[in-house]
N, C-alpha and C positions, 0 to 999 in steps of 0.2 A: 504494500500500500504506500503510494508516494505521499510526500508531505501535504500536498494540496488536497489529497483525498482524506487525510486525517483531519484537515481543517474543515472539509465538507461534513465529515462525521460529527465533529464538534458543533458545527453550525446547526445540525439537525436536532441537537439537544435544546436549542433555544426555543422557549415558549414565551411570547411577549407577556409581560406583567407577572410572570411566575419565576421564582428563583430555582435554578438547577445548578448542580455542582459536579464538575468533571475532575476526577483525580488521576494523576499520573504518578505511578509508583515504579520502583526499580532500585537496583543496588547503587551504591555510591559510584559516581563517574559514568553512569550509563547515558546521560544526556537529557535528564528530566527537565532541568531548568531551561535548556536550549529549546526543547520542543514546546514547553509550556509558553515561553516568551513568543515563539513563532505563532502559535495558535491565537494568542491574545492579540498579536499584531495583525493577523489576518482577519479576525473578527471585529477589530476596531472597538467602537463604543458599546458593542454588545457584551463584552467580556472584560474581566479584571483578574489579575494574577495575585493569589494569596499563598505564598510558599509556607510549607510546614516548618522550615528552618527558623522562622521567626520565634519559634517556641523552644529553641535551645535554652538551656539554663545558662545564666551568666557565668563568666569565668570564676568570679569570686565564690559563687555557690558550688560550682564543680570542685573547686579547691577545698571548700569546707567539707564536702561529702567524700573527698578522696577519689574523685572520678575523672580528674583532668586528663589522665592518659587514656581514657576510654571515651573521650568526647565523640559523639555521634552514635553511641549505643542507645537503645530504647529508653533506658533510665536516665539519660542525660537531657531529656526533653520534658517539658510540661505537657504530657499527653492529655491529661484531663482538661487543661486549658485550651488546647487545640480542638478537642472534641466539642467543648462548650462554644468556641467561636464558630465552628461549622454549624452547630445547631442554631445559633443566633443568625448566621448568614442565611440559612434556609428560611427562617421565620423571624424577620426583624420585627421590632415593636410596632412599627407602622410601615406601610408600603414605601414611604419616602425617608425612613430613618437611615442615616449614614452610620455604618459600622466601621470602626477603626481596627486595623489588624497590624501586628508587628512585622518587621522585616528583619533580615540578618545582614549585618555589615561584615563582609568577608575580610576587608582590610583590617578591621579591628577585632574580628572573630568574636563579635558580640551581637546579641539581639537588640533591636531598637524599637521600643514600644510606639504605638500610634502612628506608624509610618505610612500605612496604606489605607486610604479612604475608599470604602466600598459603598457607593450609592445604593438606594433601594432597588428592588427587582423591577420596578416599572422603568427605571433608567438603565440598569445593567442586569439583564436576566441571567447571565452565566458567570459563575465563578470557576476559575481554573486553579486547582491547588496541586502542588507536587511535593513529593518527599519520599524518603525510604520506607516509612512504616504505615502507609495507608492501608495495607492489607495484613498488617500484623494483628494477631488475634489474642494477645496476652494483655491482661490488666486493662487500663483505660483505653489502650489502643483498639480494643475489640469494638468500641462504640463507633469508630471512625467509618468503617465500611458501609454501615447502614445509613450514614449521613450523606453518602455520595451516590449520585444518580448513575454514574458510569465510572469505571476505573480501567485504565490501561496500564499494562506492565511492560516496561522497556527493558530490552536485553541488548548487550553489546559484547562482541568478542572479548574474552577476559583479558588477554594480553594488551589489547588496545585500551580497555577500560582502566587497567592498572597503570598503564603509561600516562593516561590523562590525569589520574588521581595524583601521581607523584609530581607531575608537572604543575598541577594546581597548587599543591601544598608548597612547592618550591617558589611559585610565583607570589604566594602570599607570605613568604618570609622564612620558611623552614629551609635549613641546609639540605642538600640533596640526600645525603645519607640518612638524616633524621626523617625526611619525607618518606623515603623508602621503608624505613623501619615502621613508621606509623601506619602506612598503607597495609603492610603485610601483617602487622600485629593487631590493628584495630579495624580499619576499613574493610578488610577482607573477612574478618569475623562477622561484621555487620552484614556484609553482602550475602553470606551463607544464611543468615537469619532472614533476610529480606526474601531470598529465593523460595523460602517455605510458603510464602503467600501467593506465589505465582498463579496457582490454579483457582484462586478466588477472583481473578481479574475477568473483565468482560472481553478484553482484547489483549493479545500479546503482540508487541511490535518489536521486530528485530531491526536495530539501527546499523547502518553501514556508512562508509565515507560519503557524505553529501546526500544521503538518501535515507528513507525509512520504508520498511515493508512489513506487512503483517505475516507472521509465520503461517504457512499452510495449515489449515485445520485448527487454528488457535483462536478463532472468533467463537466464543461460547454461545452466542446467540442471545445472551441476556440483553435486555434493553431497559432504559429508564421508564418508570411508570408514570 
């Protein structure tokens, strides 16, 4: 499935005046944020992007909990807060209520509260959200899947995905050797956990250089209600 066909599929979720939420899940480095940004750009004023990464716990809290070296694991996010935001986005207080969502500043490696304004469903009917754990079924994460109208799972060749992850960590300040250690010790452990939710997706999309296609037979046929 080419990128423009994915945009067409996302557009079919749009119902004027009614809020729908499309989730894009997948392991670290698979290209979730790139695809989500592409979809929102193609849909223009019909859609807004609300990434899961805004619910990272702050660095100071991770240090207090002793989880700094595991940043990116399920318990280093405010999963209950993310689920609560999705519920509010689905059913805001009034049709014109603006809901504010957090973003994640990669240069500072910190969440930033109130960064994304989401107008009411009459103005913006589709929310696109992306993150590792949209299909995770443990603890507060188990609430997330039922709050999403459709979820796509992204896959990428492991060697290419790991290379991208190392490059990303290096780009944002880690020495190359430290970046490689973190990817193999932390990111890849999280990737294995994320992969367990693959079968709960509505569509599995395999990404390649400059293109995206759905894996044969991987459209489950589930549709938003």
